[in-house]
C-alpha positions in Angstrom: 0.0 0.0 0.0 1.1 3.6 -0.6 2.4 5.6 2.3 -0.5 7.8 3.1 0.7 9.1 6.4 3.0 11.8 5.1 1.9 15.5 5.0 1.7 15.6 1.2 0.5 12.0 0.8 -2.4 10.8 -1.3 -5.9 11.0 0.3 -9.5 10.0 0.0 -11.9 12.9 -0.3 -15.2 12.7 1.6 -18.2 15.0 1.2 -21.1 14.8 3.6 -22.9 18.1 4.4 -25.9 16.8 6.4 -26.3 15.3 9.9 -27.6 12.1 8.3 -24.5 12.0 6.1 -22.2 12.6 9.1 -23.8 9.7 10.9 -23.4 7.4 7.9 -19.9 8.6 7.1 -18.4 8.2 10.6 -18.0 4.4 10.2 -16.7 4.8 6.7 -14.0 7.3 7.7 -13.1 5.1 10.6 -12.6 2.1 8.3 -10.5 4.2 5.9 -8.3 5.5 8.6 -7.8 2.1 10.1 -6.6 0.9 6.7 -4.0 3.7 6.7 -5.6 6.2 4.4 -5.5 9.9 4.9 -9.1 11.3 4.8 -10.0 14.9 4.1 -13.1 16.8 3.1 -16.4 17.9 4.4 -18.1 16.2 7.3 -19.5 16.8 10.8 -18.3 16.1 14.3 -18.7 12.3 14.1 -16.6 12.0 11.0 -14.0 14.4 12.4 -13.8 12.4 15.6 -13.0 9.3 13.4 -10.2 11.1 11.6 -11.6 13.3 8.9 -9.5 16.4 8.4 -12.1 19.2 7.6 -11.7 21.6 4.7 -14.4 23.9 5.9 -16.7 24.6 8.9 -19.4 22.0 8.8 -22.0 24.3 10.3 -21.9 26.5 7.2 -23.1 23.7 4.9 -26.7 22.7 5.6 -29.4 24.6 3.7 -33.0 23.7 2.9 -34.8 24.7 -0.3 -34.2 27.2 -3.0 -35.1 30.2 -0.9 -32.5 29.3 1.7 -29.7 28.6 -0.8 -29.9 31.9 -2.6 -28.6 34.1 0.3 -25.7 31.8 0.8 -24.8 31.3 -2.8 -21.4 33.0 -2.8 -20.4 31.3 0.4 -21.4 27.9 -0.8 -19.6 28.6 -4.1 -16.4 29.2 -2.2 -16.8 26.0 -0.3 -17.3 24.0 -3.5 -14.3 25.6 -5.2 -12.1 24.3 -2.3 -13.7 20.9 -2.5 -13.4 20.6 -6.3 -9.7 21.7 -6.1 -9.1 18.9 -3.6 -11.0 16.4 -5.9 -9.0 17.4 -9.0 -5.6 17.1 -7.3 -3.5 14.2 -8.3 -3.1 13.4 -4.6 -6.9 12.6 -4.5 -7.2 8.8 -5.0 -10.9 8.7 -4.9 -14.1 10.4 -3.7 -16.7 9.1 -1.2 -19.9 11.2 -1.4 -22.8 10.9 1.0 -26.2 12.4 0.2 -25.9 16.3 -0.1 -26.7 16.4 -3.8 -26.1 20.2 -4.2 -22.4 19.5 -3.9 -22.1 15.8 -4.6 -23.9 15.8 -8.0 -21.4 18.4 -9.2 -18.6 16.3 -7.8 -20.0 13.3 -9.7 -20.0 15.2 -13.0 -16.3 16.1 -12.4 -15.5 12.5 -11.3 -17.1 11.2 -14.5 -15.2 13.7 -16.6 -11.9 12.9 -15.0 -12.5 9.1 -14.7 -11.8 9.4 -10.9 -13.2 6.6 -8.7 -16.2 7.6 -6.7 -18.5 5.9 -4.2 -21.8 7.8 -3.9 -23.9 6.7 -0.9 -27.6 7.9 -0.8 -27.6 9.6 -4.3 -30.5 11.8 -5.4 -34.0 10.4 -4.7 -34.9 10.0 -8.4 -38.0 8.1 -7.3 -39.4 11.4 -5.9 -38.2 14.1 -8.3 -35.6 15.1 -10.9 -35.4 11.7 -12.4 -33.2 13.1 -15.2 -30.4 13.2 -12.6 -30.0 9.4 -13.1 -28.7 10.0 -16.7 -25.4 11.3 -15.2 -24.6 7.8 -13.9 -25.2 6.0 -17.1 -21.9 4.6 -18.6 -20.1 6.0 -15.6 -18.1 2.9 -14.7 -15.9 4.8 -12.3 -18.9 5.8 -10.1 -20.6 3.2 -7.8 -24.0 4.0 -6.3 -25.2 2.7 -2.9 -28.8 3.1 -1.8 -30.7 2.4 1.4 -34.2 1.8 0.2 -35.7 -0.7 -2.3 -37.7 2.1 -3.9 -34.4 3.8 -4.8 -32.8 0.6 -6.2 -35.9 0.0 -8.4 -36.1 3.6 -9.6 -32.4 3.6 -10.7 -32.7 0.2 -12.3 -35.7 1.3 -14.4 -33.4 4.1 -15.7 -30.7 1.7 -16.6 -28.4 2.4 -13.6 -27.2 -0.3 -11.3 -26.9 0.2 -7.5 -25.9 -1.8 -4.5 -27.9 -1.9 -1.2 -26.4 -0.7 2.0 -27.8 -1.3 5.5 -29.1 1.8 7.2 -27.5 2.6 10.6 -30.9 2.6 12.2 -31.3 -1.1 11.4 -28.5 -1.9 13.9 -30.1 -0.1 16.8 -30.3 -2.1 20.0 -33.3 -1.0 22.1 -32.6 0.0 25.7 -35.4 -0.1 28.3 -36.2 3.5 29.1 -38.6 5.1 31.5 -41.7 6.2 29.4 -43.0 9.7 29.8 -46.0 11.6 28.5 -44.0 14.5 27.1 -43.9 15.6 23.5 -41.0 16.1 21.1 -40.7 18.9 18.5 -38.0 18.4 15.8 -38.2 21.5 13.5 -35.2 20.5 11.4 -31.5 20.2 11.1 -31.0 23.3 9.0 -31.1 26.7 10.7 -33.4 28.6 8.3 -36.0 25.8 7.9 -35.9 25.0 11.6 -36.7 28.6 12.6 -39.3 28.8 9.9 -41.1 25.7 11.2 -40.8 26.5 14.9 -43.8 28.8 15.4 -46.2 26.3 13.7 -44.7 23.4 15.7 -45.2 25.3 19.0 -48.7 26.2 18.1 -49.5 22.5 17.5 -47.8 21.6 20.8 -50.0 24.1 22.7 -53.1 22.5 21.2 -51.8 19.0 21.9 -51.5 19.9 25.6 -55.0 21.3 25.6 -56.4 18.2 24.0 -54.4 16.0 26.4 -56.0 17.9 29.4 -59.5 17.1 27.9 -58.8 13.4 27.5 -56.4 12.5 30.3 -55.9 13.0 34.0 -52.6 13.9 35.6 -50.0 16.5 34.8 -49.8 18.0 31.3 -47.0 16.9 29.1 -43.9 19.0 28.8 -42.7 19.9 25.3 -39.0 19.4 24.2 -37.7 21.2 21.2 -34.8 19.2 19.8 -31.8 21.0 18.4 -30.1 18.6 16.0 -26.8 20.4 16.5 -25.3 22.3 19.3 -25.1 25.6 17.3 -28.9 25.5 16.8 -29.6 25.5 20.5 -29.3 29.2 21.1 -31.1 30.3 17.9 -34.0 28.1 18.8 -34.1 29.3 22.4 -34.0 32.9 21.2 -36.8 32.3 18.8 -38.9 30.7 21.5 -38.4 33.5 23.9 -39.4 36.0 21.2 -42.7 34.0 20.6 -43.5 34.3 24.3 -42.3 37.9 24.8 -39.3 36.9 26.8 -41.3 34.8 29.3 -40.6 31.2 28.2 -43.1 28.8 29.9 -41.8 26.2 32.2 -43.3 23.4 30.2 -41.2 24.3 27.1 -37.4 23.7 26.8 -34.7 23.1 24.2 -32.5 20.0 24.3 -29.6 19.1 22.0 -30.0 15.7 20.4 -27.4 13.0 21.3 -24.8 12.6 18.5 -24.7 8.8 18.5 -27.6 7.2 16.7 -28.2 4.5 19.4 -28.3 7.2 22.1 -30.5 9.4 20.0 -33.0 6.7 19.3 -33.2 5.6 22.9 -33.8 9.3 23.9 -36.6 9.6 21.4 -38.2 6.3 22.3 -39.1 7.6 25.8 -41.6 10.2 24.6 -45.3 9.8 23.9 -45.5 11.8 20.6 -43.5 13.8 18.2 -43.9 16.4 15.5 -40.9 16.4 13.0 -39.8 17.9 9.8 -39.3 15.7 6.8 -36.0 13.8 6.3 -34.1 11.2 8.2 -35.9 12.1 11.4 -39.1 10.6 10.0 -37.2 7.3 9.8 -35.9 7.7 13.4 -39.4 8.4 14.8 -41.0 5.5 12.9 -38.2 3.1 14.0 -38.6 3.9 17.7 -42.3 3.2 17.6 -43.9 6.4 18.9 -46.9 8.2 17.4 -45.7 11.1 15.2 -46.6 13.4 12.3 -44.3 14.9 9.7 -44.7 18.5 8.9 -42.9 21.4 7.3 -43.4 25.0 6.1 -41.2 25.3 2.9 -40.1 28.6 1.5 -42.2 29.9 -1.4 -39.8 29.0 -4.1 -39.3 25.5 -2.9 -43.0 25.0 -2.6 -43.7 26.3 -6.1 -41.0 24.2 -7.7 -42.1 21.1 -5.7 -45.7 21.4 -7.0 -44.4 21.0 -10.5 -41.4 18.7 -10.0 -42.1 16.3 -7.2 -43.7 13.1 -8.5 -44.0 11.1 -5.3 -47.3 10.9 -3.5 -45.4 10.9 -0.2 -42.6 13.0 1.3 -42.2 11.2 4.6 -39.7 8.4 4.1 -41.7 5.6 5.9 -44.7 6.4 3.7 -42.5 6.4 0.6 -40.8 3.1 1.6 -44.1 1.3 2.2 -46.0 3.1 -0.6 -48.9 4.1 1.6 -49.7 6.6 4.3 -48.6 4.7 7.4 -47.8 7.9 9.2 -49.5 11.4 8.8 -47.7 14.2 6.9 -48.6 17.8 6.3 -47.4 20.8 4.2 -48.0 24.3 5.6 -48.2 26.7 2.7 -48.3 30.1 4.3 -49.3 30.1 7.9 -50.6 27.4 10.1 -54.4 27.8 10.5 -56.5 26.4 13.3 -58.0 23.8 11.1 -54.7 22.2 10.1 -53.4 22.5 13.7 -56.4 20.6 14.9 -55.9 18.0 12.1 -52.2 17.4 13.2 -53.2 17.1 16.8 -56.0 14.6 16.0 -53.6 12.6 13.8 -51.2 12.2 16.8 -54.0 11.1 19.1 -55.5 8.6 16.6 -52.3 6.6 16.5 -51.9 3.7 19.0 -48.7 2.3 20.3 -49.5 -1.2 19.0 -49.6 0.0 15.4 -46.6 2.2 15.9 -44.6 -0.8 17.1 -45.7 -2.9 14.2 -44.6 -0.2 11.7 -41.3 0.1 13.6 -40.6 -3.6 13.2 -41.4 -3.7 9.5 -39.3 -0.6 8.8 -36.2 -1.9 10.6 -36.5 -5.1 8.7 -36.7 -3.2 5.4 -33.6 -1.2 6.3 -31.6 -4.2 7.3 -30.6 -5.2 3.8 -27.3 -5.1 2.0 -23.7 -4.4 2.9 -22.6 -2.6 6.0 -21.0 0.8 5.4 -17.6 -0.6 6.5 -17.8 -3.5 4.0 -18.8 -1.1 1.2 -16.0 1.4 1.8 -13.5 -1.4 2.2 -14.4 -2.7 -1.2 -14.0 0.7 -2.7 -10.6 1.3 -1.0 -9.3 -2.1 -2.1 -8.6 -0.7 -5.6 -6.0 1.7 -4.1 -4.1 -1.0 -2.3 -0.9 -2.3 -3.9 -1.0 -6.1 -4.2 
């Protein structure tokens, strides 16, 4: 094997700009480092703890929707220039891309042009929208795609693109017995702009949930926990909440930073009685822990307008998309949450029973426990750079 421990030695470039990608990439970075590879790129705290040398501040990366991207265009452009320079370098042996299509699809075009080996985990969801993206991967023998869901594998196959299945980290979760509580979780999102945009509506639903709980149950009212997916979101969420309540935050409402490790995070979530979450990986996490939840978001105007024309999937919540039916409720708030929709969300939460939620959780974890582990997958990719 080449000596990759020197300062100017060859490296593997990783790119993961989302919390879900950081979770997935951590084990892959660990495997690469254990095999003696230098790893640089974009990734969060979990990947950095395993040995990734960051090229940029991870907290600058997450954005949601067209309306949120535009104000950060020049900053993101600078980040990508740094990333593409690192990818083009002769010292870059190969690229491991995880989700984050805004950057990774551009990297894939460059990799195809240069003939540079690339492993792309969780490529664009062509089953939902922008199916033309799959054409990039046709006749791209240097790019290998790895997908988590059967619906993804089938969609790419129909477009003439082969994929390999990878087990989702959630599938390996070992349940710890935790003390149940009647409190409610709010997960407004992992991206600052969308989280702050969702927060007022989520809190309004929580207030009505508490009122309905008082009408139907005896005992103390449930507390409401707003989950900050990253430490740097804790203060902005707290400030936004205090503004909503004129500086007098009620005692039943608090902000908590989510545990970094997926096993700890899932055990944390499983103790609660209900949750309201934004779309994304958090819908999988809520469904897998078996608690009643609803998925909801308030997209910016441009994203909503584009989605009306471009999204071809009937469902946006991942559990619903995986099963092809509405196993869990989902809602889109267009402008402002009205009383009718707030009541509908609350009623959807109360209509779900624990037995059905547990059944969905078992089915979902089984569906995600298919394919290679992330360690096995990246080891196969790295094998081509080892001298025999």
